[in-house]
N, C-alpha and C positions, 0 to 999 in steps of 0.2 A: 502494501499498500504506499502512496505517494502523497506527500501533502505539500502544495503550495502556499508561501505564505506571500497574499497581496499583501502589501503595506504603503496603499496608496495614499493612508492619512497616518500614518506612523504605526506605533507597536507599543501599547505596554503592559502587565501583568494581568491586569483586569480586562483587557480588551481581548487577549489571549484568552483565557479561561470563559470566555462569552462568546467567542466564535464555536471552540470545543465544545461547549454546552448544547450548543446552536444543531453543532453536527451528530447530538445523539448522545453524550455521554450523561449517565442520569447525576442528577444533581446529589441527589442522598445514598448513592454509591461513591461518591469523590467525599461529600462530607464524612463517611461513615469511616471511610481511607484516613482522610488529615485526622481524624479522632486518635486513629492507631499510632501518632508521631511519638509520643502525644501530641496536641492540640489543644487546649484547652481557652475556654474565655473569648471565645468567635461564631460568628453563625455567618453562614454562608448563603446573603441570597439572591437570585435570581429574576428579574424581569421581562416583559417582551416591547422592545422600543421602538420606536422607526426615528431613522434619521434621514433627513432629504426625500423621507418615504418608501424608504426600506428597511424592513421590518430586521431586529437583532436583537441578540442578549443582551441585557448588561447584568454585570456578577457586580456586586461588594458583598465586602469583608464586615461584618459591625461587631467592632471587637467590646468588649464587654468591662466592666471600669476594674475587674481584677486584674486587667492585664499587669505581664512583664516584663520587664526591658529586657534586653538581650544585647551581647556582642558576637560578633564571627564565630569567636570560638566557643562561643553556649554554643549556636545553633549547627555548624558542627555536629558537635557533639550529641544534640538531639537526632539528626537525619543519622548518624552512625549508629546510634543505639535504637532503632524504631524498625518494627520487622515490613518493614518496606521491601520490592524486591528489589536483587540487586542493581539494576540497570535503571531502576528511578532511583535509588539512594546516589549512584553516581551521577547520574544526569544532575538531579538538586544541588552534588556539590562542588559540579563542573561550573551551574549556573552560580552562586553563591562564589565562587573562586573569584569569578570574573568579576562581580560589584566587587567587592570588599579588597580586591586588588587593586581597581581603580580609585575606590575612593581612600584608601592607604597613599596611595600613589598621590592624588591631588590633593591629600589634608595633612600631606606628611607625618602621619604616625603608621605603628606597627600593625599589618594586617589582622592579625587575630583581636585587636583594641579596638577596631571598626564598630562602630554605636548600631545599631537598627534601633529607633526609639518604640516607646511601649504599642503606638497602633502598629506603625513602619516593621516593625519586626513582629507581628503576626502576619498583616499584609502579606509582606515577602514569603514568608513560611506557604501561606495557602496559595499563594500567585504560582508559586517557583515549583511547590513539589504537587501543587494540584496538574501543572500544566504537563510534567512528567508523569504523572497518572491519569491522564487522558492520550497524551501519547501513547501509552503502554498499555491502552484498554482501548483503543481505537487502532491497534496492529500498524503503527506506521510506523516503517522501515527507512524511507530516506523522505529527508525536508527540503524542498526548495525555498527559495526566496527572493520578494524580489529586489531591489536598489532598495535604500530606503530616505525617505524625505527627513528634509530634517526644517524644521518653525525656525521660529526669532526671536527677538525681543530679550523679555526678564522671566524668571522662576524664582518664587520666594520659600525657601527650605528653612530648614534647620540650621544650615550654616551660612544663612544670611539672602541674600537676592542675587542669585548667580545669571550669568548669560546662558541663554538660549543658543545653541544646544549645551545644557552643562557637560559641565569638566569632565565627569566621568561614564556620563554617554558617550562622548564625543572617543576619548580613551577607550569603552571597551568596543569603538566600532572599528578602531585603525584596522586597515586592512581589507575594510569592507566599502562597497562601493555606495555613497551616500548623493545626493543632492540637495542644492537649496530650494526654499520653496517662500512666498511672500504672507504665510501663515502666523499672525502676530503670537503664535502660542509654543507649547514644547510638543512634540509629536511623538518622539519618542521618552521614554522613560530608562534609564538605567535599569529597571529591572526587565523592562522590555528587550530593551538593549542584547542583555546578556542571553536572553531566551533565545532570541532570533540567533544568535553566534552559536552558540554551543549546538541547536539542533540544525542548522542550516549546513546541508554539504555545498552549498555555491549559491551565487548571488546574479540572478539573471531575468529573461523573460521567463514568463511562463512555458514551463515544456509538453513534447508532445504527449497528450496524456487523454486517455478515456474518464471524464470528469463523473464520479458516482455521485456526491454531496459536495454542499457550501453550506458554511456558517461563515455568521456575521458577530462579532463581537462592539458592540460599542460604547466608546469611550464617554468620558464621566462630561466634556462638554462640547456644546452645540456647537460648529462651524459654519462662516455664512455663505462661504463658496462651496464644502464640499462634507460628503458624511463624513462624518468624525467614527470609521467604522474599519475594524481589521478584518481583511477578507480571507478564510483561510478554505483552499479544492482540493477536496480528495477525491484520488481514483487510482486508478491504475497506471503506468506507463505505456503508451505506447509504442510497443516494442518490433510490431513484426515486420520483416524482411521483404515476407510478400507467403500469401495466402497455403499453408500446408506448410511452413517451415516451422521453426523452435523459434523462438525468441531470444535476445539479446537485450543489453541493458547500457543506458548510456549515460556519460555525464560529462561533466566540464570540469577541469584538474587544473593546480599549478604546478608545474616546472621550474625547479630553484636548479641553478648550476655554478660552480664557482671553480677552478684550477687551484691545485696546489704543488709547489714541487720544492715547498724548504720547511717541512713540519716535521719532525718527530714520527716514523710508522705508528709506534707505540696510543699516541693522540686518535689516532684514525676509528678504533673499536669505540674509545670512551662518548665519539664524536657520534658516532653510530646509533648507541644507547641513549644519549641525550636528544638526537633527532626522532626518533619512536617517541620516546616518552613526552615531548611535545606536539606530536601529533601526525608525525610523518608516515604516509602511505605506503613509503619503499623507500630505500636509498642503496645509491649503486655506489660504488670505487670503480672508477673506467681510466684505465694507463692509457695515455697516449703522452706524447712529443710536442714539447715549448720551442719559444724559440732559441734560437743557437743550441739545438737538440738535445736540450734539456728533459731528461723525463720525470714526466709529473702524475698527480692523479686525478680527474673529472670529478667531482662531489656533483649527486644529481640525484635532486630529491621530490617526488610526487606527495602533492600535498591538499586537501580545503583550501580552498579560498580563506576560510577564516583562521588558517595554521599560519600564512604566507608570511606573516610580518616577525613574528614569535621563533621563525624558523632559522627566517635570514638571520635574525638578531642572534641566533643560537650558534649560527656558521662564524658568522664575528667576531664574536665572545671567543668563542670555546678552537676558533682554528686562527692557524698564521693566515687567512684570508683575509683581503686586503677590500673587494667586494665582490658583489654575488649579482645576479643575473637574472631575471623571471621572463616567462611569458605562459599565457592558456592553451589549455590540449583539450582538445574535446576525445574519450575515451566512451569503444562499443567492447562490451565484456558479455561471453554468456551469462545467462540465467544463474545463479546461486543464491543459496539460503541455508540458513543455519539450522541442522535440527538436530533433535536426542535419538539417540538409538541403543538398542540393548544390546550389547556384547558379554564376552566372558569376564573383561573387566568391573561390568556393572552399564547403566546408563552414561552417556557419555556424549557432548556436543561434537559433529563433525558438518561438512559442509555436504550440502546437495548440487552437483552442477548438472543442468542441461545444454544437452548440446541443440545444434538448430536444426537438427532429425527430431526432434523430440524424445532424445535418448536421456536418460541419468547415468552420471556417477557417484561413487561416493570421495569424498578426500578425508580424510582425520587430521586433527587439527595438531602441528607439531607439537606445542607447549603442553597439550593434554598424552600425546602420547611421551614426550620427553620425560613426563612427570611419573607416568604409570611405569617406566625402564627403568628410572631414578628407585621409586621404592620397591619396585620387586628384582632389581637386581639383572633385569634383559638388556639385551643388544635394540636398538630402540629398532630398526629395521626387522626383526620378530615381531615384536608392537603393532607392528603398521600393518604385517601382515596380517595377522591373528585377527586384528580386529575387521578385516576386509573376510574374509574367511569367514567370522563368525554372524555376517550382514545377512 
């Protein structure tokens, strides 16, 4: 399932939740899951509204008087100890990390001490964890977003009067395509920015897809010239090569490159680990010869758009490179999905690859096979062969 975030009037946490509820996520189901965090002292209220004649869902978090304030460290502890599904936990932690990192940089304080005030702390937990739960509920595997519009003017918050876009919002949106508008209001909140940057694999026009559902989430403010809505389009990617064949998947990635001829070879291994930790899809070392016939290594990285800036910074920090180049590329891939299968080693995750002729094959995950091999003292190839034979 693919979701396209059409952010023609920006994005915020409550707009995102509203769009997901409009897509069919039951609000009682969502409240029940949020209460397991445990998150108390709030109520989630959804109402049907119209913005310039378009029906939408407006979600509000009503906070009770006994709400407590929380720092970033407190919120991380709450999420990690919750019974939420692992992927929901990780997505929620990733979003909070982006917000806290930006706020810490802007306001000059340690990330762990970033403060989410009484209402904002519960708002943020409900919006962020709620969004991760909705993505899981709807079975969304791929998110693509439109370029992000920026409002102008000023916004009043606990830090005082700040320019729009807010500094934290701009920090989070580094590496993301944005454009200016004449709307004299804040269109993108830090929470909205962190949500879309965490989930979106790319930022571009609407992909080829078969539309199944459309959800509209309303913002608090009425805009004079346009509907203040986030539109999420849900469907399946239109990938058939021709009738009667299998399917392929397409997306757009960034390729980052640099050439290194003066670095201790031992550092390359550490650099590769760091690049994967920061979101690289793949990393290559390519032997080359540079001017004056000097042997060197081309470092080439494949990554999603939202990881571009942090990966380029990693190269310039962790290696002897003086500069990097990047460009966009389109990919076409065989269909793949992660499934759980029963084997002699128990239930494990594998990839199912579907060819263009409709046939499929199973590919065990390396890290899982490695863990089994080490735990049982077996050669890695034996684990691979045994898993495939037991299917």
